[in-house]
matplotlib code that plots the C-alpha trace (Angstrom):
import matplotlib.pyplot as plt

x = [141.0, 140.0, 142.0, 141.1, 140.8, 137.9, 136.5, 135.4, 134.5, 132.3, 130.9, 130.1, 128.0, 126.5, 125.4, 121.6, 121.5, 118.2, 118.8, 118.1, 118.5, 117.6, 118.9, 116.8, 116.6, 117.0, 120.3, 122.3, 121.6, 121.9, 118.5, 120.4, 123.2, 122.7, 119.7, 122.4, 124.8, 122.2, 121.6, 125.1, 125.9, 123.6, 123.9, 127.8, 126.7, 125.1, 122.6, 121.7, 120.5, 119.8, 116.7, 117.0, 115.2, 118.4, 121.0, 124.3, 127.1, 126.6, 130.7, 130.5, 127.2, 129.3, 132.1, 130.4, 127.9, 130.8, 132.7, 130.1, 129.0, 132.4, 132.2, 133.6, 132.3, 133.5, 131.5, 129.2, 127.9, 125.1, 123.2, 123.8, 126.5, 127.0, 129.3, 130.6, 131.3, 133.2, 130.0, 131.3, 128.5, 127.1, 130.2, 128.7, 131.4, 134.8, 137.1, 139.8, 143.5]
y = [184.3, 182.8, 181.8, 183.0, 179.7, 178.7, 181.5, 180.5, 177.4, 179.0, 181.1, 178.1, 176.9, 179.9, 180.5, 178.8, 180.6, 182.7, 185.2, 184.2, 188.5, 192.0, 194.9, 197.7, 201.5, 201.0, 198.8, 197.1, 196.8, 194.4, 192.3, 191.6, 190.0, 188.2, 186.6, 185.9, 184.5, 182.3, 181.1, 181.2, 178.5, 175.9, 177.4, 177.9, 180.2, 182.8, 185.1, 188.7, 191.5, 195.2, 196.7, 199.5, 201.8, 201.0, 204.4, 202.5, 200.9, 197.3, 196.9, 198.4, 196.9, 192.9, 194.3, 195.7, 192.7, 190.4, 192.3, 191.7, 188.4, 186.7, 185.9, 185.8, 188.0, 185.7, 188.6, 191.3, 191.2, 194.6, 194.3, 190.1, 189.7, 186.7, 185.4, 182.7, 181.4, 177.7, 175.8, 174.4, 171.9, 171.4, 171.1, 170.9, 172.4, 171.7, 173.9, 172.8, 174.4]
z = [104.9, 102.0, 99.1, 95.3, 94.0, 97.7, 97.2, 93.0, 94.3, 97.6, 94.3, 92.0, 95.6, 95.8, 92.4, 92.8, 96.3, 97.0, 99.5, 102.7, 104.2, 103.3, 104.1, 103.9, 104.8, 108.0, 107.2, 109.7, 113.4, 116.3, 115.4, 111.4, 112.8, 115.7, 112.9, 110.2, 112.6, 114.2, 110.6, 109.2, 111.7, 109.8, 106.8, 106.1, 102.6, 102.5, 100.4, 101.4, 99.6, 99.4, 98.9, 96.6, 99.8, 100.8, 99.7, 101.1, 98.9, 98.3, 99.2, 102.9, 103.8, 102.8, 104.5, 107.8, 108.5, 107.4, 109.9, 113.1, 112.1, 112.4, 108.1, 105.7, 102.3, 99.6, 96.7, 96.0, 92.5, 92.0, 95.6, 96.9, 99.5, 99.4, 103.2, 104.3, 107.8, 108.4, 111.0, 114.3, 114.5, 110.5, 108.9, 105.5, 103.0, 102.6, 101.3, 98.1, 99.3]

ax = plt.figure().add_subplot(projection="3d")
ax.plot(x, y, z, "-o")
ax.set_aspect("equal")
plt.show()
């Protein structure tokens, strides 16, 4: 579980990132989850955008993505979701305590 200080730090790092994946009208599926798990292992921090043709609430989508991918939900702002997961092999982000 991330502290408020850690979430603020991760939000500052994610500010300049571009979304890596998009969730469209098809919603969340196993294929998307698998790709997110692979990408977040390499990057640790990533953005996912929810397209306008998806009628679901972005906060619910973010919570479901984080749970299924084993990641932490850092923030949902508008239709952009920020996810973080500490990498086993490619650790580059050092979180504040």
